[in-house]
DSSP file (Angstrom, degrees, kcal/mol; ACC not computed):
  #  RESIDUE AA STRUCTURE BP1 BP2  ACC     N-H-->O    O-->H-N    N-H-->O    O-->H-N    TCO  KAPPA ALPHA  PHI   PSI    X-CA   Y-CA   Z-CA
    1    1 A M              0   0    0      0, 0.0     2,-0.2     0, 0.0     0, 0.0   0.000 360.0 360.0 360.0 139.2    0.0    0.0    0.0
    2    2 A S        -     0   0    0      2,-0.1     4,-0.1     1,-0.1     0, 0.0  -0.475 360.0-140.0 -80.9 148.9    1.3    3.5   -0.9
    3    3 A R  S    S+     0   0    0     -2,-0.2     2,-0.3     2,-0.1    -1,-0.1   0.477  85.2  76.8 -84.4  -0.6    1.9    6.1    1.8
    4    4 A Y  S    S-     0   0    0      1,-0.0     2,-0.4    65,-0.0    -2,-0.1  -0.729  94.4-101.8-107.0 158.0    0.5    8.7   -0.6
    5    5 A A        -     0   0    0     -2,-0.3     9,-2.7     9,-0.2     2,-0.3  -0.654  41.1-154.9 -79.9 134.1   -3.2    9.3   -1.4
    6    6 A M  B     -A   13   0A   0     -2,-0.4     7,-0.2     7,-0.2     6,-0.1  -0.854  21.6-107.0-114.7 147.4   -4.0    7.7   -4.8
    7    7 A C     >  -     0   0    0      5,-3.3     4,-1.8    -2,-0.3    23,-0.0  -0.545  21.6-148.4 -67.1 122.3   -6.8    8.7   -7.3
    8    8 A P  T  4 S+     0   0    0      0, 0.0    -1,-0.2     0, 0.0    -2,-0.0   0.786  95.1  48.3 -66.4 -23.8   -9.5    6.0   -7.1
    9    9 A D  T  4 S+     0   0    0      3,-0.1    -2,-0.0     1,-0.1    -3,-0.0   0.929 131.8   8.3 -82.5 -48.2  -10.3    6.7  -10.9
   10   10 A C  T  4 S-     0   0    0      2,-0.1     3,-0.1     0, 0.0    -1,-0.1   0.547  89.9-123.4-114.9 -11.3   -6.8    6.7  -12.6
   11   11 A G     <  +     0   0    0     -4,-1.8     3,-0.1     1,-0.3     2,-0.0   0.434  64.2 134.7  81.6  -2.7   -4.4    5.5   -9.8
   12   12 A H        -     0   0    0     -6,-0.1    -5,-3.3     1,-0.1    -1,-0.3  -0.378  66.2 -89.8 -74.9 162.3   -2.2    8.6  -10.0
   13   13 A R  B     -A    6   0A   0     -7,-0.2    19,-0.4    -3,-0.1    -7,-0.2  -0.519  41.7-125.5 -70.5 135.0   -1.0   10.3   -6.9
   14   14 A L        -     0   0    0     -9,-2.7     2,-0.3    -2,-0.2    -9,-0.2  -0.523  20.3-132.5 -82.5 148.8   -3.3   13.1   -5.6
   15   15 A S  E     -B   30   0B   0     15,-3.2    15,-2.4    -2,-0.2     2,-0.1  -0.711  17.3-116.1 -98.9 150.4   -1.9   16.6   -5.1
   16   16 A R  E     -B   29   0B   0     -2,-0.3     2,-0.4    13,-0.2    13,-0.2  -0.463  28.2-140.6 -77.8 159.1   -2.4   18.7   -2.0
   17   17 A V  E     -B   25   0B   0     11,-1.0     8,-3.1     8,-0.7     2,-0.3  -0.966   8.4-124.2-125.4 135.1   -4.3   22.0   -2.3
   18   18 A K  E     -B   24   0B   0     -2,-0.4     6,-0.3     6,-0.2    28,-0.0  -0.580  26.1-129.4 -78.3 145.2   -3.8   25.3   -0.7
   19   19 A D    >   -     0   0    0      4,-3.2     3,-2.2    -2,-0.3    -1,-0.1  -0.186  38.9 -86.6 -80.3-179.8   -6.6   26.8    1.3
   20   20 A S  T 3  S+     0   0    0      1,-0.3    -1,-0.1     2,-0.1    -2,-0.1   0.663 129.3  53.9 -64.0 -13.6   -7.8   30.4    0.8
   21   21 A F  T 3  S-     0   0    0      2,-0.1    -1,-0.3     0, 0.0     3,-0.1   0.417 121.5-104.7-100.3   0.8   -5.1   31.7    3.2
   22   22 A G  S <  S+     0   0    0     -3,-2.2     2,-0.2     1,-0.3    -2,-0.1   0.568  79.1 128.0  90.3   7.8   -2.2   30.0    1.3
   23   23 A Y        -     0   0    0      1,-0.1    -4,-3.2    -6,-0.0     2,-0.4  -0.628  69.6 -97.5 -91.1 153.3   -1.7   27.2    3.7
   24   24 A W  E     -B   18   0B   0     -6,-0.3     2,-0.8    -2,-0.2    -6,-0.2  -0.599  33.1-138.1 -68.8 124.2   -1.6   23.5    2.7
   25   25 A D  E     -B   17   0B   0     -8,-3.1    -8,-0.7    -2,-0.4    -1,-0.1  -0.778  10.4-160.3 -86.9 114.7   -4.9   22.0    3.3
   26   26 A E  E    S+     0   0B   0     -2,-0.8    -1,-0.1     1,-0.2    -8,-0.1   0.659  85.6  45.5 -68.5 -17.8   -4.2   18.5    4.7
   27   27 A E  E    S+     0   0B   0    -10,-0.1     2,-0.5     1,-0.1    -1,-0.2   0.801  95.4  75.5-102.1 -31.8   -7.6   17.2    3.9
   28   28 A T  E     +     0   0B   0    -11,-0.2   -11,-1.0    -3,-0.0     2,-0.4  -0.697  55.1 169.6 -90.9 128.7   -8.3   18.3    0.3
   29   29 A R  E     -B   16   0B   0     -2,-0.5     2,-0.3   -13,-0.2   -13,-0.2  -0.967  10.8-164.8-132.8 147.3   -6.5   16.5   -2.5
   30   30 A I  E     -B   15   0B   0    -15,-2.4   -15,-3.2    -2,-0.4     2,-0.5  -0.875  19.6-126.9-124.9 163.3   -7.0   16.6   -6.3
   31   31 A C     >  -     0   0    0     -2,-0.3     4,-0.7   -17,-0.2     7,-0.1  -0.969  12.2-169.3-111.0 127.0   -6.0   14.6   -9.3
   32   32 A N  T  4 S+     0   0    0     -2,-0.5    -1,-0.1   -19,-0.4   -18,-0.1   0.502  82.4  54.9 -82.1 -10.1   -4.2   16.5  -12.0
   33   33 A Y  T  4 S+     0   0    0      1,-0.1    -1,-0.1   -21,-0.0     3,-0.1   0.840 117.1  20.8 -98.2 -37.7   -4.5   13.6  -14.5
   34   34 A C  T  4 S+     0   0    0      1,-0.1     2,-1.0   -22,-0.0     3,-0.2   0.595  97.6  85.9-114.8  -8.7   -8.1   12.6  -14.7
   35   35 A S    ><  +     0   0    0     -4,-0.7     3,-1.0     1,-0.2     6,-0.1  -0.743  37.5 167.6 -99.4  90.0  -10.3   15.5  -13.5
   36   36 A D  T 3  S+     0   0    0     -2,-1.0    -1,-0.2     1,-0.2     5,-0.1   0.835  80.6  57.1 -68.4 -27.9  -11.0   18.0  -16.5
   37   37 A E  T 3  S+     0   0    0     -3,-0.2     2,-0.4     4,-0.0    -1,-0.2   0.477  81.1 115.7 -81.5  -3.1  -13.6   19.7  -14.4
   38   38 A N    X   -     0   0    0     -3,-1.0     3,-1.7     1,-0.2     4,-0.4  -0.525  58.8-150.1 -73.8 123.1  -11.2   20.5  -11.6
   39   39 A E  T 3  S+     0   0    0     -2,-0.4     3,-0.4     1,-0.3    -1,-0.2   0.709  96.7  59.4 -61.1 -21.1  -10.6   24.2  -11.1
   40   40 A Y  T 3  S+     0   0    0      1,-0.2    -1,-0.3    -9,-0.1     4,-0.1   0.434  80.2  88.3 -88.7  -2.0   -7.1   23.4   -9.9
   41   41 A N  S <  S+     0   0    0     -3,-1.7    -1,-0.2    -6,-0.1    -2,-0.1   0.845  72.4  81.6 -68.4 -35.9   -6.1   21.7  -13.1
   42   42 A E  S    S-     0   0    0     -3,-0.4     2,-0.2    -4,-0.4   -10,-0.0  -0.235 101.3 -84.7 -67.2 159.6   -4.9   25.0  -14.7
   43   43 A Y        -     0   0    0      2,-0.0     2,-0.4     1,-0.0    -1,-0.1  -0.481  46.8-151.2 -64.5 131.8   -1.6   26.4  -14.0
   44   44 A D    >   -     0   0    0     -2,-0.2     3,-1.4    -4,-0.1    -1,-0.0  -0.904  17.2-137.4-111.5 135.6   -1.7   28.3  -10.9
   45   45 A E  T 3  S+     0   0    0     -2,-0.4    -1,-0.1     1,-0.3    -2,-0.0   0.789 107.9  50.3 -58.8 -29.5    0.6   31.3  -10.2
   46   46 A E  T 3  S+     0   0    0      2,-0.1    -1,-0.3   -28,-0.0     2,-0.1   0.562  88.3 103.2 -89.7  -8.5    1.0   29.9   -6.6
   47   47 A S    <   -     0   0    0     -3,-1.4     2,-0.4     1,-0.1    -4,-0.0  -0.411  67.0-133.4 -73.1 151.4    1.8   26.3   -7.6
   48   48 A L        -     0   0    0     20,-0.1     2,-0.1    -2,-0.1    -2,-0.1  -0.831   8.0-132.8-107.0 144.7    5.5   25.2   -7.4
   49   49 A S     >  -     0   0    0     -2,-0.4     4,-2.7     1,-0.1     5,-0.2  -0.439  33.0-106.6 -81.3 168.2    7.3   23.3  -10.0
   50   50 A V  H  > S+     0   0    0      1,-0.2     4,-2.3     2,-0.2    28,-0.1   0.804 122.0  56.1 -68.0 -26.7    9.4   20.3   -8.9
   51   51 A F  H  > S+     0   0    0      2,-0.2     4,-2.1     1,-0.2    -1,-0.2   0.919 109.0  43.9 -72.5 -43.3   12.4   22.3   -9.4
   52   52 A E  H  > S+     0   0    0      2,-0.2     4,-2.1     1,-0.2     5,-0.2   0.936 114.3  51.1 -62.1 -44.7   11.3   25.2   -7.1
   53   53 A A  H  X S+     0   0    0     -4,-2.7     4,-3.3     1,-0.2     5,-0.2   0.944 108.2  52.7 -56.3 -47.2   10.1   22.6   -4.6
   54   54 A A  H  X S+     0   0    0     -4,-2.3     4,-2.6     1,-0.2     5,-0.2   0.901 109.0  49.6 -59.9 -39.4   13.6   20.9   -4.8
   55   55 A D  H  X S+     0   0    0     -4,-2.1     4,-2.3     2,-0.2    -1,-0.2   0.918 113.6  44.4 -65.9 -43.4   15.4   24.1   -4.1
   56   56 A I  H  X S+     0   0    0     -4,-2.1     4,-1.3     2,-0.2    -2,-0.2   0.931 115.1  49.7 -62.8 -50.2   13.2   24.9   -1.1
   57   57 A W  H  <>S+     0   0    0     -4,-3.3     5,-2.2    -5,-0.2     6,-0.7   0.930 113.2  45.9 -52.3 -53.5   13.4   21.3    0.2
   58   58 A F  H ><5S+     0   0    0     -4,-2.6     3,-1.6     1,-0.2    -1,-0.2   0.895 108.9  54.4 -59.6 -46.6   17.2   21.2   -0.1
   59   59 A S  H 3<5S+     0   0    0     -4,-2.3    -1,-0.2     1,-0.3    -2,-0.2   0.742 106.3  55.5 -66.3 -20.3   17.7   24.7    1.5
   60   60 A N  T ><5S-     0   0    0     -4,-1.3     3,-0.6    -3,-0.5    -1,-0.3   0.020 127.0 -96.5-102.1  30.3   15.7   23.4    4.5
   61   61 A G  T < 5 -     0   0    0     -3,-1.6    -3,-0.2     1,-0.2    -2,-0.1   0.794  69.2 -68.5  70.5  32.9   17.9   20.5    5.1
   62   62 A K  T 3 <S+     0   0    0     -5,-2.2    -1,-0.2     1,-0.2     2,-0.2   0.832  77.5 179.8  50.7  39.1   15.7   18.0    3.1
   63   63 A D    X   -     0   0    0     -6,-0.7     3,-1.7    -3,-0.6    -1,-0.2  -0.477  34.3-132.0 -67.9 133.4   13.0   18.3    5.8
   64   64 A E  G >  S+     0   0    0      1,-0.3     3,-1.3    -2,-0.2     4,-0.2   0.806 103.3  67.9 -61.7 -30.4    9.9   16.2    5.0
   65   65 A E  G 3  S+     0   0    0      1,-0.3     3,-0.4     2,-0.1    -1,-0.3   0.742  97.4  53.3 -65.0 -19.2    7.7   19.2    5.8
   66   66 A F  G <  S+     0   0    0     -3,-1.7    -1,-0.3     1,-0.2    -2,-0.1  -0.092  75.2 100.4-109.5  35.7    9.0   21.0    2.7
   67   67 A M    X   -     0   0    0     -3,-1.3     3,-2.5   -10,-0.1    -1,-0.2   0.586  69.4-150.1 -92.8 -13.6    8.3   18.3    0.1
   68   68 A F  T 3   -     0   0    0     -3,-0.4   -20,-0.1     1,-0.3   -52,-0.1   0.820  69.4 -50.9  50.8  42.2    5.1   20.0   -1.2
   69   69 A G  T 3  S+     0   0    0      1,-0.3    -1,-0.3   -54,-0.1     2,-0.2   0.389 111.3 120.1  82.4  -4.6    3.5   16.8   -2.2
   70   70 A F    <   -     0   0    0     -3,-2.5    -1,-0.3     1,-0.1     2,-0.1  -0.562  64.6-112.7 -89.7 156.0    6.5   15.5   -4.2
   71   71 A T     >  -     0   0    0     -2,-0.2     4,-2.0     1,-0.1     5,-0.2  -0.425  25.3-112.9 -81.7 163.9    8.3   12.3   -3.5
   72   72 A E  H  > S+     0   0    0      1,-0.2     4,-2.6     2,-0.2     5,-0.2   0.893 119.1  53.1 -65.1 -34.0   11.9   12.3   -2.3
   73   73 A E  H  > S+     0   0    0      1,-0.2     4,-2.3     2,-0.2     5,-0.2   0.941 107.5  50.1 -62.7 -47.8   13.0   10.7   -5.6
   74   74 A E  H  > S+     0   0    0      1,-0.2     4,-1.4     2,-0.2    -1,-0.2   0.904 113.8  45.2 -57.0 -41.2   11.3   13.4   -7.6
   75   75 A L  H  X S+     0   0    0     -4,-2.0     4,-1.0     1,-0.2    -1,-0.2   0.898 111.3  51.7 -73.2 -38.6   13.0   16.1   -5.6
   76   76 A E  H >< S+     0   0    0     -4,-2.6     3,-0.7     1,-0.2    -1,-0.2   0.904 109.7  50.4 -65.2 -38.2   16.4   14.5   -5.8
   77   77 A E  H 3< S+     0   0    0     -4,-2.3    -1,-0.2     1,-0.2    -2,-0.2   0.838 107.6  55.2 -65.4 -32.0   16.1   14.2   -9.6
   78   78 A A  H 3<        0   0    0     -4,-1.4    -1,-0.2     1,-0.2    -2,-0.2   0.669 360.0 360.0 -77.2 -15.1   15.2   17.9   -9.8
   79   79 A L    <<        0   0    0     -4,-1.0    -1,-0.2    -3,-0.7    -2,-0.1   0.536 360.0 360.0 -73.4 360.0   18.3   19.0   -8.0
């Protein structure tokens, strides 16, 4: 079993969503692969690329709190 939330429709990993105050909402997750109706599917100015997330993660000592929904492998590859 994966430690990440997976989409029940397509099996891809679900992404976390920021709430209206800009904090990561721990309960709301979306699938960027199979949900065409999802308002979060469009590129968001506040979203982080894997490269930006990797820089932040690395500068914070590879702390798990700064992984922004990416896996350690994804972040390592982006460095």
